[in-house]
ZARO-589886 format. One record per residue: z, x, y of N, C-alpha, C in turn; residue in one letter; residue number from 0. Coordinates in nm, 3 decimals, padded with zeros to 5 digits. Example, Ala and Ser with C-alpha at 12.3 -4.5 7.8 and 13.67 -1.06 7.14 Angstrom:
R       nw       nu       nv      caw      cau      cav       cw       cu       cv  r    k
R   00.780   01.319  -00.569   00.780   01.230  -00.450   00.780   01.320  -00.330  A    0
R   00.708   01.285  -00.225   00.714   01.367  -00.106   00.787   01.290   00.003  S    1
This chain:
R       nw       nu       nv      caw      cau      cav       cw       cu       cv  r    k
R   10.442   07.827   12.674   10.359   07.936   12.722   10.234   07.946   12.636  M    0
R   10.119   07.965   12.695   09.995   07.975   12.622   09.977   08.117   12.573  T    1
R   09.894   08.135   12.471   09.871   08.267   12.415   09.807   08.361   12.517  R    2
R   09.740   08.308   12.618   09.674   08.394   12.717   09.773   08.468   12.804  S    3
R   09.900   08.428   12.802   10.000   08.497   12.883   10.068   08.608   12.806  T    4
R   10.022   08.637   12.682   10.084   08.740   12.602   09.995   08.863   12.598  Q    5
R   10.059   08.978   12.578   09.986   09.101   12.558   09.936   09.109   12.416  G    6
R   09.871   09.220   12.379   09.811   09.234   12.248   09.915   09.238   12.138  S    7
R   10.038   09.275   12.167   10.144   09.279   12.066   10.214   09.147   12.052  T    8
R   10.179   09.048   12.132   10.247   08.918   12.128   10.362   08.910   12.225  G    9
R   10.395   09.019   12.293   10.506   09.017   12.389   10.463   08.947   12.516  R   10
R   10.553   08.874   12.576   10.522   08.800   12.697   10.512   08.894   12.815  S   11
R   10.426   08.862   12.908   10.412   08.942   13.029   10.523   08.910   13.128  K   12
R   10.535   08.992   13.230   10.639   08.975   13.331   10.627   08.838   13.396  D   13
R   10.741   08.768   13.403   10.742   08.634   13.463   10.829   08.632   13.588  R   14
R   10.844   08.745   13.654   10.936   08.754   13.767   10.896   08.664   13.884  S   15
R   10.769   08.622   13.889   10.724   08.537   13.999   10.745   08.388   13.971  T   16
R   10.793   08.355   13.849   10.817   08.214   13.819   10.931   08.158   13.904  E   17
R   10.923   08.031   13.942   11.037   07.969   14.011   11.161   07.975   13.922  P   18
R   11.275   07.999   13.982   11.398   08.007   13.905   11.448   07.867   13.873  R   19
R   11.474   07.842   13.746   11.526   07.713   13.704   11.677   07.708   13.725  R   20
R   11.735   07.590   13.730   11.881   07.579   13.727   11.934   07.639   13.597  P   21
R   12.050   07.698   13.602   12.109   07.760   13.484   12.138   07.655   13.377  T   22
R   12.098   07.686   13.255   12.120   07.592   13.145   12.268   07.582   13.112  A   23
R   12.308   07.470   13.056   12.445   07.453   13.009   12.471   07.542   12.888  A   24
R   12.598   07.566   12.859   12.634   07.640   12.738   12.593   07.559   12.616  D   25
R   12.523   07.623   12.524   12.482   07.552   12.404   12.378   07.629   12.327  G   26
R   12.318   07.564   12.231   12.221   07.626   12.140   12.083   07.564   12.164  V   27
R   11.983   07.649   12.160   11.844   07.604   12.160   11.782   07.654   12.030  V   28
R   11.723   07.564   11.954   11.656   07.602   11.830   11.508   07.619   11.863  V   29
R   11.463   07.743   11.858   11.326   07.776   11.895   11.240   07.787   11.770  V   30
R   11.120   07.732   11.777   11.019   07.752   11.672   10.941   07.878   11.710  D   31
R   10.984   07.992   11.656   10.926   08.120   11.697   10.779   08.129   11.658  K   32
R   10.692   08.169   11.752   10.551   08.185   11.719   10.525   08.318   11.648  P   33
R   10.415   08.325   11.576   10.374   08.450   11.512   10.341   08.554   11.618  A   34
R   10.368   08.680   11.588   10.336   08.789   11.679   10.447   08.822   11.776  G   35
R   10.553   08.742   11.781   10.666   08.766   11.869   10.781   08.825   11.790  W   36
R   10.852   08.921   11.848   10.979   08.964   11.791   11.088   08.869   11.836  T   37
R   11.201   08.874   11.767   11.315   08.793   11.810   11.362   08.835   11.949  S   38
R   11.351   08.965   11.978   11.388   09.015   12.112   11.296   08.956   12.219  H   39
R   11.167   08.941   12.187   11.074   08.879   12.282   11.120   08.737   12.316  D   40
R   11.162   08.663   12.214   11.204   08.525   12.236   11.329   08.521   12.323  V   41
R   11.425   08.610   12.296   11.547   08.615   12.377   11.512   08.647   12.522  V   42
R   11.423   08.742   12.545   11.382   08.777   12.682   11.322   08.657   12.753  A   43
R   11.238   08.582   12.682   11.177   08.463   12.742   11.282   08.356   12.769  R   44
R   11.375   08.339   12.677   11.478   08.237   12.694   11.572   08.272   12.809  M   45
R   11.593   08.400   12.836   11.677   08.435   12.951   11.616   08.385   13.081  R   46
R   11.485   08.388   13.090   11.419   08.336   13.210   11.421   08.184   13.212  R   47
R   11.396   08.123   13.097   11.393   07.977   13.091   11.533   07.918   13.115  L   48
R   11.637   07.987   13.068   11.774   07.937   13.085   11.839   07.988   13.213  A   49
R   11.772   08.080   13.282   11.824   08.139   13.408   11.961   08.202   13.389  S   50
R   11.976   08.277   13.281   12.099   08.351   13.256   12.068   08.468   13.164  T   51
R   12.144   08.577   13.182   12.130   08.691   13.094   12.206   08.671   12.963  R   52
R   12.297   08.574   12.962   12.384   08.556   12.847   12.314   08.472   12.741  K   53
R   12.222   08.536   12.669   12.143   08.472   12.565   12.137   08.566   12.445  V   54
R   12.149   08.512   12.326   12.136   08.591   12.203   12.079   08.506   12.093  G   55
R   12.053   08.568   11.977   11.997   08.492   11.865   12.078   08.516   11.738  H   56
R   12.064   08.426   11.643   12.139   08.432   11.518   12.045   08.460   11.403  A   57
R   12.007   08.586   11.385   11.926   08.621   11.269   11.782   08.654   11.304  G   58
R   11.745   08.780   11.287   11.612   08.828   11.325   11.503   08.769   11.236  T   59
R   11.390   08.740   11.296   11.267   08.707   11.223   11.164   08.815   11.251  L   60
R   11.093   08.861   11.147   10.987   08.959   11.166   10.877   08.900   11.254  D   61
R   10.800   08.986   11.323   10.692   08.935   11.408   10.593   08.844   11.336  P   62
R   10.560   08.873   11.210   10.461   08.790   11.140   10.517   08.653   11.103  M   63
R   10.650   08.638   11.102   10.713   08.513   11.060   10.717   08.414   11.176  A   64
R   10.725   08.287   11.139   10.740   08.179   11.237   10.862   08.096   11.197  T   65
R   10.899   08.003   11.285   11.000   07.906   11.248   11.132   07.920   11.319  G   66
R   11.237   07.870   11.257   11.366   07.849   11.321   11.432   07.979   11.363  V   67
R   11.453   07.993   11.494   11.533   08.100   11.551   11.639   08.033   11.637  L   68
R   11.765   08.046   11.596   11.875   07.982   11.668   11.915   08.073   11.784  V   69
R   11.906   08.019   11.906   11.934   08.095   12.027   12.058   08.036   12.094  V   70
R   12.155   08.122   12.125   12.275   08.078   12.194   12.266   08.109   12.342  G   71
R   12.311   08.015   12.425   12.310   08.030   12.570   12.453   08.019   12.620  V   72
R   12.492   08.110   12.709   12.626   08.107   12.767   12.733   08.126   12.662  G   73
R   12.835   08.040   12.666   12.947   08.054   12.572   12.905   08.033   12.427  R   74
R   12.790   07.971   12.404   12.743   07.951   12.267   12.707   08.081   12.198  A   75
R   12.688   08.189   12.275   12.662   08.319   12.211   12.780   08.359   12.123  T   76
R   12.899   08.305   12.153   13.017   08.338   12.073   13.013   08.271   11.935  R   77
R   12.928   08.170   11.920   12.912   08.104   11.790   12.814   08.177   11.699  L   78
R   12.733   08.265   11.756   12.622   08.324   11.680   12.670   08.407   11.562  L   79
R   12.784   08.475   11.577   12.837   08.555   11.467   12.860   08.469   11.343  T   80
R   12.899   08.344   11.364   12.923   08.253   11.253   12.791   08.194   11.200  Y   81
R   12.701   08.160   11.291   12.574   08.098   11.251   12.489   08.195   11.171  I   82
R   12.492   08.324   11.209   12.406   08.422   11.143   12.441   08.435   10.995  V   83
R   12.564   08.402   10.958   12.605   08.411   10.819   12.569   08.290   10.735  G   84
R   12.506   08.188   10.796   12.471   08.067   10.722   12.352   08.092   10.629  A   85
R   12.338   08.005   10.528   12.222   08.018   10.439   12.095   07.980   10.513  D   86
R   11.981   08.025   10.460   11.854   08.006   10.528   11.749   07.958   10.428  K   87
R   11.658   07.875   10.478   11.549   07.822   10.394   11.416   07.868   10.451  E   88
R   11.325   07.906   10.362   11.193   07.953   10.403   11.085   07.891   10.314  Y   89
R   10.967   07.873   10.371   10.847   07.855   10.291   10.767   07.984   10.307  T   90
R   10.701   08.026   10.201   10.634   08.156   10.204   10.514   08.155   10.110  A   91
R   10.424   08.249   10.132   10.314   08.275   10.040   10.322   08.420   09.996  T   92
R   10.319   08.440   09.865   10.327   08.572   09.804   10.193   08.603   09.738  I   93
R   10.140   08.719   09.767   10.016   08.763   09.699   10.053   08.857   09.586  R   94
R   10.023   08.817   09.465   10.048   08.899   09.347   09.923   08.981   09.315  L   95
R   09.943   09.111   09.295   09.832   09.199   09.263   09.808   09.306   09.368  G   96
R   09.882   09.298   09.480   09.865   09.397   09.587   10.003   09.440   09.636  V   97
R   10.026   09.571   09.639   10.151   09.627   09.691   10.124   09.694   09.825  M   98
R   10.217   09.680   09.920   10.200   09.740   10.052   10.324   09.823   10.088  T   99
R   10.309   09.904   10.191   10.418   09.993   10.233   10.537   09.916   10.290  T  100
R   10.513   09.797   10.341   10.620   09.720   10.405   10.660   09.597   10.324  T  101
R   10.598   09.575   10.209   10.620   09.457   10.125   10.573   09.329   10.192  D  102
R   10.494   09.342   10.300   10.432   09.226   10.362   10.291   09.263   10.408  D  103
R   10.224   09.167   10.471   10.083   09.185   10.506   10.061   09.282   10.621  A  104
R   10.168   09.322   10.690   10.153   09.414   10.802   10.148   09.560   10.759  E  105
R   10.176   09.587   10.633   10.178   09.725   10.585   10.043   09.768   10.529  G  106
R   10.034   09.898   10.498   09.915   09.953   10.436   09.919   09.929   10.285  E  107
R   09.802   09.904   10.228   09.793   09.878   10.084   09.821   10.007   10.007  V  108
R   09.913   09.998   09.912   09.945   10.111   09.826   09.866   10.108   09.697  L  109
R   09.854   09.989   09.640   09.788   09.976   09.510   09.741   09.833   09.491  E  110
R   09.627   09.816   09.425   09.576   09.684   09.391   09.559   09.677   09.240  T  111
R   09.607   09.567   09.181   09.606   09.548   09.036   09.542   09.413   09.004  V  112
R   09.465   09.408   08.897   09.406   09.283   08.851   09.518   09.190   08.805  D  113
R   09.536   09.077   08.875   09.643   08.983   08.843   09.592   08.858   08.773  A  114
R   09.467   08.860   08.727   09.408   08.739   08.670   09.476   08.695   08.540  S  115
R   09.546   08.786   08.475   09.613   08.751   08.349   09.748   08.685   08.368  G  116
R   09.796   08.675   08.492   09.926   08.614   08.519   09.909   08.462   08.526  V  117
R   09.990   08.389   08.451   09.983   08.244   08.449   10.089   08.183   08.540  T  118
R   10.074   08.054   08.565   10.176   07.984   08.644   10.312   07.992   08.573  R  119
R   10.311   07.976   08.440   10.436   07.984   08.365   10.501   08.121   08.384  A  120
R   10.420   08.227   08.388   10.474   08.361   08.412   10.542   08.368   08.549  D  121
R   10.477   08.308   08.650   10.531   08.313   08.786   10.663   08.237   08.793  V  122
R   10.667   08.119   08.732   10.789   08.039   08.733   10.902   08.114   08.663  V  123
R   10.871   08.178   08.551   10.973   08.254   08.479   11.021   08.373   08.562  A  124
R   10.927   08.439   08.631   10.964   08.552   08.715   11.053   08.510   08.831  G  125
R   11.025   08.392   08.889   11.108   08.342   08.999   11.248   08.307   08.949  A  126
R   11.257   08.255   08.826   11.387   08.219   08.769   11.476   08.342   08.754  A  127
R   11.417   08.456   08.719   11.494   08.580   08.705   11.555   08.621   08.839  V  128
R   11.488   08.586   08.947   11.534   08.624   09.081   11.614   08.514   09.149  L  129
R   11.658   08.415   09.073   11.738   08.304   09.126   11.884   08.322   09.087  T  130
R   11.973   08.288   09.180   12.115   08.301   09.154   12.172   08.421   09.227  G  131
R   12.284   08.472   09.179   12.346   08.592   09.236   12.275   08.714   09.179  A  132
R   12.209   08.790   09.264   12.130   08.905   09.220   12.166   09.027   09.304  I  133
R   12.125   09.143   09.256   12.133   09.267   09.333   11.993   09.294   09.390  Q  134
R   11.984   09.307   09.522   11.854   09.326   09.585   11.851   09.457   09.663  Q  135
R   11.745   09.536   09.641   11.722   09.655   09.722   11.638   09.613   09.843  V  136
R   11.691   09.623   09.965   11.612   09.581   10.082   11.484   09.662   10.096  P  137
R   11.388   09.605   10.167   11.265   09.678   10.195   11.298   09.804   10.275  S  138
R   11.228   09.913   10.244   11.252   10.040   10.315   11.226   10.025   10.464  A  139
R   11.126   09.942   10.499   11.095   09.919   10.640   11.180   09.801   10.686  V  140
R   11.308   09.827   10.707   11.402   09.724   10.749   11.489   09.779   10.861  S  141
R   11.573   09.692   10.918   11.658   09.733   11.030   11.792   09.788   10.983  A  142
R   11.809   09.804   10.854   11.934   09.859   10.802   11.948   10.004   10.849  I  143
R   12.069   10.041   10.890   12.091   10.177   10.939   12.123   10.273   10.825  K  144
R   12.060   10.390   10.830   12.085   10.498   10.735   12.128   10.619   10.817  V  145
R   12.254   10.659   10.802   12.308   10.769   10.881   12.285   10.748   11.030  D  146
R   12.309   10.624   11.075   12.302   10.593   11.217   12.164   10.563   11.271  G  147
R   12.061   10.568   11.187   11.925   10.542   11.234   11.862   10.432   11.149  Q  148
R   11.786   10.344   11.214   11.722   10.234   11.142   11.630   10.288   11.033  R  149
R   11.631   10.220   10.918   11.548   10.264   10.806   11.401   10.269   10.844  A  150
R   11.354   10.166   10.920   11.212   10.165   10.955   11.173   10.283   11.042  Y  151
R   11.266   10.330   11.127   11.237   10.445   11.213   11.223   10.571   11.128  A  152
R   11.306   10.584   11.026   11.296   10.700   10.938   11.165   10.698   10.859  R  153
R   11.125   10.580   10.812   11.000   10.567   10.738   10.882   10.604   10.827  V  154
R   10.883   10.554   10.951   10.773   10.583   11.043   10.767   10.730   11.081  R  155
R   10.883   10.799   11.069   10.886   10.943   11.097   10.843   11.025   10.977  A  156
R   10.806   10.958   10.869   10.755   11.028   10.751   10.859   11.057   10.645  G  157
R   10.982   11.007   10.663   11.087   11.032   10.565   11.077   10.931   10.450  E  158
R   11.124   10.973   10.334   11.137   10.881   10.222   11.278   10.820   10.227  E  159
R   11.284   10.690   10.230   11.413   10.620   10.243   11.441   10.541   10.117  V  160
R   11.558   10.563   10.058   11.601   10.487   09.942   11.728   10.411   09.978  E  161
R   11.717   10.281   09.981   11.832   10.197   10.015   11.900   10.150   09.887  L  162
R   12.031   10.134   09.893   12.105   10.090   09.776   12.099   09.938   09.763  T  163
R   12.108   09.892   09.640   12.106   09.748   09.614   12.235   09.685   09.666  A  164
R   12.224   09.557   09.707   12.342   09.486   09.753   12.335   09.344   09.702  R  165
R   12.451   09.279   09.688   12.451   09.144   09.631   12.401   09.040   09.731  P  166
R   12.312   08.954   09.685   12.265   08.840   09.763   12.257   08.721   09.669  V  167
R   12.243   08.603   09.727   12.232   08.482   09.647   12.104   08.408   09.682  T  168
R   12.024   08.380   09.581   11.902   08.299   09.597   11.930   08.164   09.532  V  169
R   11.960   08.064   09.615   11.998   07.933   09.562   11.879   07.857   09.505  S  170
R   11.763   07.876   09.568   11.639   07.812   09.520   11.526   07.911   09.528  R  171
R   11.440   07.909   09.427   11.315   07.986   09.430   11.212   07.899   09.361  F  172
R   11.160   07.801   09.435   11.070   07.700   09.380   10.925   07.744   09.396  D  173
R   10.850   07.737   09.288   10.708   07.772   09.289   10.627   07.644   09.306  V  174
R   10.537   07.645   09.405   10.450   07.530   09.431   10.307   07.566   09.388  H  175
R   10.216   07.586   09.481   10.079   07.617   09.445   10.063   07.759   09.394  G  176
R   09.977   07.776   09.294   09.938   07.908   09.243   09.786   07.911   09.242  V  177
R   09.727   07.995   09.329   09.582   07.992   09.350   09.519   08.128   09.322  R  178
R   09.408   08.126   09.252   09.332   08.249   09.231   09.263   08.287   09.361  A  179
R   09.260   08.417   09.391   09.197   08.467   09.512   09.145   08.607   09.486  A  180
R   09.089   08.668   09.589   09.042   08.805   09.580   09.106   08.888   09.689  Q  181
R   09.143   09.011   09.653   09.195   09.104   09.752   09.082   09.153   09.840  S  182
R   09.117   09.225   09.947   09.015   09.282   10.034   08.925   09.379   09.959  D  183
R   08.980   09.436   09.850   08.902   09.530   09.768   08.821   09.457   09.661  A  184
R   08.831   09.325   09.655   08.755   09.246   09.560   08.820   09.226   09.425  G  185
R   08.946   09.267   09.412   09.017   09.253   09.285   09.077   09.113   09.273  S  186
R   09.080   09.056   09.150   09.142   08.924   09.133   09.293   08.929   09.160  P  187
R   09.341   08.839   09.245   09.483   08.831   09.277   09.526   08.685   09.270  V  188
R   09.656   08.661   09.283   09.709   08.526   09.287   09.788   08.507   09.416  L  189
R   09.766   08.395   09.482   09.846   08.356   09.597   09.941   08.245   09.554  D  190
R   10.069   08.266   09.577   10.173   08.177   09.528   10.252   08.121   09.646  V  191
R   10.255   07.989   09.660   10.334   07.923   09.764   10.472   07.890   09.708  D  192
R   10.577   07.927   09.781   10.713   07.909   09.732   10.802   07.854   09.842  V  193
R   10.915   07.798   09.801   11.026   07.767   09.890   11.148   07.840   09.837  T  194
R   11.219   07.909   09.926   11.341   07.979   09.885   11.455   07.941   09.978  V  195
R   11.573   07.932   09.922   11.697   07.916   09.998   11.784   08.035   09.962  V  196
R   11.825   08.112   10.063   11.890   08.239   10.036   12.014   08.258   10.124  V  197
R   12.101   08.346   10.081   12.218   08.381   10.160   12.177   08.474   10.273  S  198
R   12.264   08.486   10.371   12.239   08.578   10.482   12.222   08.720   10.429  S  199
R   12.126   08.792   10.486   12.102   08.930   10.445   11.999   08.946   10.335  G  200
R   11.944   08.835   10.285   11.840   08.842   10.182   11.705   08.867   10.247  T  201
R   11.626   08.957   10.190   11.492   08.985   10.239   11.390   08.912   10.152  Y  202
R   11.316   08.818   10.213   11.214   08.745   10.138   11.101   08.840   10.101  V  203
R   11.074   08.938   10.186   10.975   09.042   10.151   11.011   09.111   10.021  R  204
R   11.140   09.139   10.005   11.185   09.206   09.883   11.172   09.113   09.762  A  205
R   11.192   08.983   09.781   11.170   08.889   09.671   11.023   08.891   09.628  L  206
R   10.932   08.896   09.725   10.789   08.904   09.692   10.759   09.031   09.615  A  207
R   10.814   09.142   09.663   10.794   09.272   09.595   10.847   09.267   09.453  R  208
R   10.969   09.213   09.436   11.034   09.214   09.305   10.970   09.114   09.209  D  209
R   10.919   09.002   09.262   10.846   08.909   09.175   10.722   08.978   09.119  L  210
R   10.648   09.046   09.205   10.530   09.117   09.157   10.564   09.229   09.061  G  211
R   10.671   09.302   09.089   10.712   09.412   09.001   10.752   09.360   08.864  A  212
R   10.823   09.246   08.861   10.865   09.189   08.734   10.749   09.141   08.650  G  213
R   10.636   09.110   08.715   10.516   09.064   08.645   10.417   09.178   08.622  L  214
R   10.457   09.301   08.658   10.377   09.423   08.636   10.245   09.424   08.713  D  215
R   10.240   09.350   08.825   10.116   09.352   08.905   10.144   09.385   09.051  V  216
R   10.270   09.392   09.089   10.304   09.416   09.228   10.283   09.292   09.312  G  217
R   10.339   09.292   09.431   10.323   09.177   09.519   10.372   09.205   09.659  G  218
R   10.329   09.122   09.751   10.378   09.133   09.889   10.369   08.996   09.955  H  219
R   10.437   08.984   10.068   10.445   08.859   10.143   10.328   08.849   10.240  L  220
R   10.258   08.735   10.238   10.147   08.718   10.332   10.176   08.614   10.440  T  221
R   10.274   08.528   10.419   10.310   08.428   10.520   10.456   08.391   10.501  A  222
R   10.525   08.366   10.613   10.667   08.332   10.607   10.701   08.238   10.722  L  223
R   10.765   08.129   10.690   10.811   08.033   10.791   10.954   07.994   10.758  R  224
R   11.046   08.017   10.853   11.185   07.978   10.831   11.200   07.833   10.874  R  225
R   11.245   07.751   10.781   11.253   07.607   10.806   11.395   07.559   10.835  T  226
R   11.494   07.644   10.808   11.632   07.603   10.835   11.723   07.724   10.841  R  227
R   11.820   07.718   10.934   11.932   07.813   10.939   12.059   07.729   10.942  V  228
R   12.136   07.730   10.833   12.255   07.647   10.827   12.220   07.501   10.853  G  229
R   12.282   07.442   10.955   12.257   07.302   10.987   12.144   07.278   11.085  G  230
R   12.067   07.381   11.119   11.959   07.369   11.218   11.824   07.379   11.148  Y  231
R   11.744   07.273   11.159   11.613   07.271   11.095   11.499   07.260   11.194  G  232
R   11.378   07.260   11.142   11.260   07.247   11.228   11.256   07.114   11.301  L  233
R   11.329   07.014   11.251   11.328   06.882   11.315   11.386   06.887   11.456  D  234
R   11.469   06.988   11.486   11.527   06.999   11.619   11.474   07.122   11.694  V  235
R   11.374   07.188   11.637   11.320   07.309   11.700   11.222   07.274   11.811  A  236
R   11.218   07.359   11.914   11.126   07.343   12.026   11.041   07.468   12.037  R  237
R   10.916   07.451   12.071   10.831   07.568   12.095   10.859   07.622   12.235  S  238
R   10.829   07.749   12.256   10.843   07.807   12.390   10.750   07.739   12.489  L  239
R   10.634   07.697   12.440   10.541   07.623   12.527   10.607   07.495   12.579  D  240
R   10.673   07.421   12.488   10.737   07.295   12.528   10.848   07.321   12.629  D  241
R   10.928   07.424   12.605   11.038   07.455   12.696   10.986   07.497   12.833  L  242
R   10.878   07.576   12.835   10.822   07.623   12.961   10.757   07.509   13.039  A  243
R   10.716   07.402   12.969   10.649   07.290   13.035   10.746   07.193   13.101  A  244
R   10.876   07.210   13.078   10.974   07.121   13.140   10.975   07.141   13.291  L  245
R   11.008   07.038   13.369   11.011   07.052   13.516   11.098   07.169   13.559  P  246
R   11.048   07.252   13.651   11.118   07.374   13.689   11.244   07.345   13.771  V  247
R   11.259   07.224   13.820   11.381   07.191   13.896   11.490   07.132   13.808  D  248
R   11.467   07.133   13.676   11.567   07.082   13.583   11.603   07.191   13.483  E  249
R   11.731   07.200   13.441   11.767   07.298   13.339   11.709   07.257   13.204  P  250
R   11.683   07.355   13.119   11.634   07.321   12.986   11.746   07.255   12.906  I  251
R   11.706   07.169   12.813   11.803   07.101   12.728   11.861   07.197   12.625  D  252
R   11.988   07.179   12.593   12.052   07.257   12.487   12.128   07.162   12.396  V  253
R   12.156   07.208   12.275   12.250   07.139   12.188   12.388   07.179   12.237  V  254
R   12.471   07.083   12.273   12.600   07.112   12.334   12.687   07.199   12.243  S  255
R   12.789   07.261   12.303   12.882   07.342   12.224   12.943   07.262   12.109  L  256
R   12.986   07.139   12.140   13.050   07.057   12.037   12.952   07.023   11.925  A  257
R   12.830   06.982   11.960   12.732   06.947   11.857   12.686   07.071   11.781  D  258
R   12.680   07.185   11.849   12.647   07.311   11.780   12.754   07.344   11.677  S  259
R   12.880   07.325   11.715   12.988   07.351   11.622   12.986   07.253   11.505  A  260
R   12.956   07.125   11.534   12.949   07.026   11.427   12.840   07.060   11.326  R  261
R   12.732   07.124   11.371   12.623   07.160   11.282   12.655   07.284   11.198  A  262
R   12.765   07.351   11.233   12.795   07.479   11.168   12.925   07.476   11.088  T  263
R   13.024   07.397   11.132   13.157   07.401   11.071   13.206   07.261   11.034  F  264
R   13.303   07.253   10.941   13.378   07.128   10.927   13.453   07.101   11.058  P  265
R   13.482   06.975   11.085   13.542   06.939   11.214   13.685   06.889   11.195  V  266
R   13.774   06.936   11.279   13.910   06.882   11.291   13.915   06.805   11.422  R  267
R   13.928   06.672   11.410   13.940   06.589   11.530   14.082   06.604   11.583  E  268
R   14.095   06.645   11.708   14.225   06.679   11.766   14.280   06.564   11.850  L  269
R   14.411   06.553   11.853   14.475   06.468   11.953   14.478   06.543   12.085  T  270
R   14.507   06.472   12.192   14.515   06.537   12.323   14.623   06.645   12.323  A  271
R   14.735   06.617   12.255   14.844   06.715   12.250   14.803   06.840   12.173  E  272
R   14.733   06.820   12.062   14.688   06.935   11.983   14.586   07.018   12.061  E  273
R   14.495   06.951   12.131   14.395   07.022   12.210   14.463   07.106   12.319  A  274
R   14.564   07.050   12.383   14.635   07.124   12.487   14.704   07.248   12.428  R  275
R   14.769   07.230   12.314   14.838   07.344   12.252   14.739   07.455   12.217  A  276
R   14.627   07.418   12.159   14.527   07.517   12.120   14.469   07.588   12.242  L  277
R   14.453   07.514   12.351   14.398   07.575   12.473   14.490   07.683   12.528  S  278
R   14.617   07.675   12.493   14.715   07.778   12.531   14.727   07.887   12.424  Y  279
R   14.646   07.876   12.317   14.652   07.974   12.210   14.762   07.948   12.110  G  280
R   14.822   07.827   12.114   14.932   07.794   12.024   14.881   07.734   11.894  Q  281
R   14.964   07.741   11.789   14.929   07.686   11.659   14.964   07.538   11.653  A  282
R   14.897   07.467   11.561   14.927   07.326   11.536   14.950   07.308   11.387  I  283
R   15.000   07.191   11.349   15.033   07.165   11.209   14.907   07.142   11.126  D  284
R   14.918   07.178   10.998   14.813   07.146   10.901   14.823   06.998   10.865  V  285
R   14.707   06.934   10.852   14.704   06.794   10.808   14.612   06.781   10.688  V  286
R   14.623   06.671   10.617   14.536   06.646   10.502   14.389   06.648   10.546  D  287
R   14.307   06.715   10.467   14.165   06.721   10.496   14.124   06.845   10.573  G  288
R   14.221   06.927   10.616   14.185   07.051   10.686   14.108   07.143   10.594  D  289
R   14.007   07.211   10.650   13.925   07.303   10.573   13.999   07.432   10.548  S  290
R   13.969   07.493   10.433   14.030   07.622   10.400   13.968   07.735   10.482  A  291
R   13.847   07.715   10.532   13.780   07.818   10.612   13.787   07.785   10.759  G  292
R   13.690   07.837   10.833   13.683   07.812   10.977   13.640   07.668   11.003  T  293
R   13.704   07.605   11.100   13.670   07.467   11.139   13.658   07.460   11.290  A  294
R   13.591   07.356   11.338   13.577   07.333   11.481   13.677   07.229   11.526  A  295
R   13.755   07.262   11.628   13.851   07.167   11.684   13.790   07.093   11.802  G  296
R   13.770   06.963   11.786   13.706   06.880   11.888   13.810   06.783   11.946  I  297
R   13.819   06.778   12.081   13.921   06.692   12.143   13.872   06.547   12.154  D  298
R   13.958   06.454   12.197   13.917   06.312   12.204   13.798   06.287   12.296  P  299
R   13.773   06.375   12.392   13.659   06.358   12.482   13.531   06.416   12.424  A  300
R   13.540   06.474   12.303   13.421   06.530   12.240   13.391   06.672   12.279  G  301
R   13.488   06.744   12.335   13.467   06.882   12.378   13.517   06.978   12.271  E  302
R   13.442   07.087   12.251   13.486   07.191   12.160   13.599   07.270   12.226  L  303
R   13.715   07.267   12.165   13.831   07.337   12.220   13.844   07.477   12.161  I  304
R   13.829   07.487   12.028   13.847   07.617   11.963   13.792   07.613   11.822  A  305
R   13.764   07.731   11.768   13.741   07.746   11.625   13.877   07.774   11.562  L  306
R   13.901   07.711   11.448   14.035   07.709   11.390   14.036   07.776   11.253  L  307
R   14.147   07.841   11.222   14.170   07.898   11.089   14.315   07.873   11.049  E  308
R   14.336   07.854   10.919   14.473   07.836   10.869   14.532   07.972   10.834  E  309
R   14.647   08.002   10.895   14.719   08.126   10.865   14.869   08.097   10.869  R  310
R   14.938   08.148   10.768   15.084   08.135   10.763   15.129   07.989   10.771  D  311
R   15.052   07.901   10.706   15.092   07.762   10.701   15.069   07.683   10.827  G  312
R   14.996   07.739   10.923   14.965   07.671   11.048   14.815   07.681   11.077  K  313
R   14.764   07.587   11.158   14.626   07.596   11.208   14.631   07.671   11.341  I  314
R   14.560   07.782   11.347   14.565   07.868   11.465   14.425   07.884   11.525  R  315
R   14.417   07.900   11.656   14.285   07.920   11.719   14.232   08.060   11.691  P  316
R   14.113   08.067   11.629   14.047   08.196   11.609   13.965   08.235   11.729  A  317
R   13.914   08.134   11.801   13.831   08.157   11.919   13.844   08.035   12.009  L  318
R   13.896   08.053   12.130   13.919   07.942   12.221   13.802   07.928   12.318  V  319
R   13.745   07.807   12.326   13.632   07.781   12.415   13.676   07.709   12.541  F  320
R   13.792   07.647   12.540   13.841   07.574   12.656   13.983   07.618   12.686  A  321
R   14.001   07.740   12.738   14.137   07.788   12.766   14.201   07.707   12.876  P  322
R   14.335   07.697   12.869   14.408   07.621   12.971   14.400   07.691   13.106  A  323
C-alpha cells in the first residue's frame, strides 16, 4: 500500500471496495511495520489481505517504531501467546540531553541539558549498568493497566502515574555511533546508535530514559526498529505494500504452522502412532532429547500436531492443532 492511501495518523483508509482474496492458510506472516502505523492498524489491514477476521499480533510496536511484527492468521493465532514471550532485538537511536513526557520523540520536551561533556566511554559505561537482569520502571505513557485503566489514558487525562519497577533482562546493550548534535533549542546533545536484545516486556524507551538519567543529562528515544522477535527476523519480513501487490486471485503466503512452530520451539519428531495418540489428547512416552519446556510435536508428514509439555513423567498435549 502506498502512503497516499493513509490518513494523517498513518491509519489505512477503508478498503471495502477491494476484491476479496482467497482466504489465507493458517500460519504466520512477518510484517515489516511502517512508521506511523499502530499494531492494530496492521492487524486490520492483514484481515483484509488474508480474507479472515482471525488475525492477531505477537507484541505491540509503537507508531513511531518500524520493523518485525509477527502476525498470526487462523489457527496460528493460538501460537501468539508463546511468541509474544520471546526475546526481541532492536536497533535504536537515543538522544542524550533532552527529556520528554513520553521518553521518545513523540512527547513534549520537559528539559534540555548540555550533554557536550559526556564521552563515548561514559555512554558505554552507562549502557553496561543497564545490561543483565535489571529492575525497570516502565514509561508512564504505556499500555500497562493501573486500576483497570491504561497508564497512557490516565496521563492524557492529567493524572500523575507512578508505575512500579519490574524485572527485565537486557542481554545486549551495544553502543555503536556517538554523534554530537544540537537540540531544537540549540543546546549541545549526543545522538547514540545502539543495538539491544531484551526480554519480553522491556521498554526500550525506558532504557533511553534511564541511560540519560544515569549520565545526569536525561535522554529519550528518537528512532526504533525491531529487527527480530524470537526466531523471526527482518530477513523473512514482508512490507504491507509487497503483500498488497500480490495477485488478488491468490491467497497471501504464510509461514506454515509447522515452520512457525519450528521457529519458536524445540521440535519432537513424532511417529505416526504418537501423532495419533496426541490428536486424541492422550499422553506419550518421554524419550531422550525431549525438552524440559514446551515443544512442538511434528508428525512424519511435517504437520504440527500439538504443543507438548512434560507432566507426571509423560509428554502431554498442551494445545492440539490437529484433533482426531
